[in-house]
N, C-alpha and C positions, 0 to 999 in steps of 0.2 A: 214841241220842238221850238227852238228860238225863232224861226222863221214866222211863226204864228203869233207871238207875243204881242206885238204892238196891234195887229188886227183885232185879236182877242180883247185887248183892253178897250179899244175904241168901240168895237160891237157890244161889249157887255154894257157899257155906259148908254149905248143907244138904244139897245133893246129895253133897258131899265126904264126909259123914258117913252117907249114907243107904245102904240096902241094895240099891243098884242097880249098874249097870255103871259109874256115876260115883264110886263110893266109893274115896277115896284118889287120884283122878287130878287133883285141883287141884294145880298147881305153885305158883302165886302170882298175886295180884291187884295190878294197878298203875296208876297214871295216867300217860298219855303228857303229852308237852311241851304239847299241846294239850288237855290236860285231860279226854281221852277215857279210859273204863275199859277195861283189858285184861285179860282173863282167860285165863290160861295153863293148859292142861289136857293130860293125856297122851291120846293116841289110843288107844282099845280096838284090840287086836291083832285084825286082819281087817277093819277098817273103813277106808274111804277118808277122805280129808280132807274132802270134801263130806258124806259120810254122817255123820262124827263132828260136824261143823258142824251140820247139819240136827237130828240127834239131841239134841245138847246144847241147841240152841235151843228145841227142843220141850220137853225136860225142865225148862228154867228158865223158860219162859214168856216169852221174849224174841224179837223178831222176827229171822228168819234174813237175814243180810245177805251176799250173794253176793261182794261186794267182798273180804270177809275170808278168802277161799280162794284168792287169787290169789298166785302165787309170791313176789311182791315184799313181801307182808304176812305171810309165814310164816316161822317158826323151827322147824326140826324138831329134836328132842332123842330120842335113843333109848338104851337100854343096848347093851352089846357085843354081845349075842345078835342084836339086830334091825338093826345097823348095816349100810347098804347103801350102796354107792358106784357111780354110774354107772347109775342105774335106767333103765328104758326111758323114763320120762317126762323123764330129764334131771335129775331132782331128787336132789341128795345129802343124806342124812341126817348129822347132826352127832352125835358121841358125846362127851358130857361125863361124865368120871369124878370 
């Protein structure tokens, strides 16, 4: 929602520099073709997609949106160590070098 954009931008930058699990986790901020804000973050090791989404929303003070965790809306980027293929859920992780 437009009412959360400025707060979300500010909070994303703040969390990225904070002394929390979100420090250094911000990959980038961008606007979609539909002018919606996208906040791309790293998933903390050991957290599920939903846990990550809920925790980040809570930390940033923006409402949780369940539609953001559907497979067609997600892009997974991991390092070589965490790369997985053919996971039980059928989701493949991408490795970017």
